[in-house]
Every structure is written in structure tokens, then in C-alpha cells.
C-alpha positions in Angstrom: 109.9 -29.9 -83.4 109.7 -33.4 -81.9 106.4 -32.7 -80.2 105.0 -31.2 -83.4 106.1 -34.1 -85.5 105.1 -36.8 -83.1 101.9 -35.6 -81.5 100.5 -33.4 -84.3 101.8 -34.9 -87.5 102.1 -38.7 -86.8 99.2 -39.0 -84.3 96.6 -36.6 -85.8 97.4 -36.0 -89.4 99.0 -39.3 -90.7 97.7 -41.4 -87.8 99.9 -44.1 -86.3 98.6 -46.8 -88.5 99.2 -44.6 -91.5 102.7 -43.8 -90.3 103.3 -47.6 -89.9 102.2 -48.2 -93.5 104.7 -45.5 -94.6 107.4 -47.2 -92.7 106.6 -50.5 -94.3 106.6 -48.9 -97.8 110.2 -47.8 -97.3 111.3 -51.1 -96.0 111.1 -50.7 -92.3 109.0 -52.7 -89.9 105.6 -51.2 -89.1 106.1 -51.4 -85.4 109.0 -49.0 -85.8 106.5 -46.2 -86.3 105.1 -46.6 -82.8 108.5 -46.7 -81.3 109.6 -43.6 -83.1 106.4 -41.8 -82.2 107.0 -42.6 -78.5 110.7 -41.6 -78.6 109.9 -38.4 -80.4 107.1 -37.4 -78.0 109.2 -38.2 -74.9 112.4 -36.6 -76.2 110.4 -33.5 -77.2 108.9 -33.1 -73.8 112.3 -33.7 -72.1 114.1 -31.1 -74.3 111.4 -28.5 -73.8 111.7 -29.0 -70.0 115.5 -29.1 -70.0 115.8 -32.5 -68.5 119.1 -34.2 -69.4 119.1 -32.2 -72.7 122.6 -33.2 -73.7 121.8 -36.9 -73.6 118.3 -36.6 -75.0 119.5 -34.5 -78.0 122.3 -37.0 -78.6 119.9 -39.9 -78.4 117.7 -38.4 -81.1 120.5 -38.2 -83.7 119.9 -41.8 -85.1 116.2 -41.0 -85.4 116.9 -37.8 -87.3 119.6 -39.5 -89.5 116.9 -42.1 -90.3 114.5 -39.3 -91.2 117.1 -37.9 -93.5 117.6 -41.3 -95.1 113.8 -41.7 -95.5 113.6 -38.4 -97.4 116.8 -38.8 -99.4 115.0 -39.9 -102.5 112.8 -36.9 -102.6 115.4 -34.3 -103.6 117.1 -31.6 -101.5 114.4 -29.1 -100.6 111.9 -30.0 -97.9 109.2 -28.2 -99.9 109.4 -30.8 -102.7 106.7 -33.4 -102.9 107.0 -35.8 -100.0 109.7 -33.5 -98.4 113.3 -33.5 -99.3 116.2 -34.3 -97.0 117.5 -30.8 -96.3 115.3 -30.2 -93.1 115.9 -33.5 -91.5 119.7 -33.1 -92.2 119.5 -29.7 -90.6 117.7 -31.1 -87.5 120.3 -33.8 -87.2 123.1 -31.2 -87.2 121.1 -29.2 -84.5 120.8 -32.3 -82.3 124.5 -33.0 -82.6 125.3 -29.3 -81.7 122.8 -29.4 -78.7 124.5 -32.6 -77.5 127.9 -30.9 -77.7 126.8 -27.6 -76.2 124.9 -29.2 -73.3 122.0 -28.3 -71.2 122.2 -24.6 -70.6 121.9 -22.5 -67.5 118.2 -23.0 -66.9 118.0 -26.8 -67.3 115.6 -28.4 -64.8 117.8 -31.5 -64.6 121.4 -31.0 -65.9 123.2 -33.9 -67.6 126.1 -33.5 -65.1 125.2 -33.1 -61.5 126.7 -29.9 -59.8 130.1 -30.8 -58.4 130.3 -34.0 -60.3 131.7 -33.2 -63.7 132.3 -29.7 -64.9 132.8 -28.7 -68.5 135.8 -26.5 -69.4 135.0 -22.9 -69.0 131.8 -23.5 -66.9 131.5 -22.0 -63.4 129.3 -23.1 -60.6 
């Protein structure tokens, strides 16, 4: 989702200057759009690769909460004009859950090094 929304939507569809204009229209600084684009692209790649997924997912929660806020005036359903807040709220919840659940068995770079810290119920 982060890769699709950063690389496809913000870069190719809306363009970065267009995204910056949108940010300004809702009262945020335009440079925020470039920062959010970079964070979404990097976080998306790290999550797909399974690199520190617990921390990356947790770090995206404020961005997703901000997206929920940005869509809050558009109604509940994301299918409404300009997108409602239901989908960003759902993604925020998913990021919280991923942060709590952790990396998973096949993570390339687990958040906790083996033998360092072990979550309850996990075996090495």
C-alpha cells in the first residue's frame, strides 16, 4: 500500500508538486509532501522486504493518522468524493497491529536480534 500510494499515486498521478499543493490547501506546509513521499516509499520497501517490520510499521502510524485526519471531512466511505476516512483509519489500525505482532518468521532483518530479546511464546 505504501509503495502504491507513494510511487504510483503521489509521484505519477498527482505529481509531487500537486501533492504539495494539496498539503498547503489543508493547512500543512508543502515540503511535508516530499517528506511523506520519501517515508512512504522507504517504509513500503522495508515492509515488503521484512526489514525491521515491527519498528517500520510503528513509525508509519503517525503518517496514517495524518491521512485519516486529512480525509476526515470527506465522510466515512473511502469511495466518496475525495475519499473518506474509513480506509486510512483501517490502515492505521493495521500498522498498529503489525507493530504489536512483529516481524514474522521470514523477516530478512528481525527487529530483535536472535538471542537478544525474545517475545513471549516465541521459540528460536
